[in-house]
N, C-alpha and C positions, 0 to 999 in steps of 0.2 A: 616728141620723143628725144631729140638731141639733148635737151636739158636733163632729162632723166638719165640718159647714159652718162652725162658729165657727173651727175650726183652719184651714180653707181660707182664710177671710177674713184670719185672722192672718198666714198665709204670704204671701198676695197683697198685703197692706197696704204692702209695700215699693215697690209700683208697677212692679216689674220683670217681664219675661217669665218664666214658669215652665213647664217641660216637663211635659206631661200624664203621661207615664210615671213621672216622679219624684214628682209629686203623688199618684198612685195608690199608689205604694210607701210614701211617707211617711205617708199617711193611712189606708192599708188599704182603699182604695176599689176597687170594680169599675169597668170601663169605663162601665157604665150609670150608676152613682152619680155619677161625675165628670161625665158628659155632662149628667145632669139638673141638677146644681148649676150648671155653666157655662152651660147653656141658660137657666136662670132668671136668672142674673146678666146675661147678654147681653140677654135679653128686656126687662129693665127698665133697660138701658143702664148697668149698674154695672161691667161687665167686657167685654173683647173677647177673642175667640179668633182666632188667626191663620188665614190662608186654608187651611192644611193641617189645622187642627184639633188640632195637636200642642202648641200653646203658648197660655197664657192670662195675662192681666194685668188688674188693675182699672183703671178709667178715672180720670183725674186728679181730677175732682170727687168721685167716691165715695171715693177714697183720702183726701181731706181729711176726710171724715166719719169714716172708719175710724180715722185717726190722732188725731182729736180725742176719740174715745170710748175710746181705749186707755189 
């Protein structure tokens, strides 16, 4: 799973909204896997999930960190 989290962060590092179903397909994640990852990112204010739970994006400040380490 750590590799999948790294890939998720790589995808999200563009700062755009990403559809949950596409992320699951691209990364080979289950609903639960994606929920756990986005829940963690949201809990620590690294990402936001839209009100429907169908899209996710990283927050601006965290994006800066991601792009500096890439």
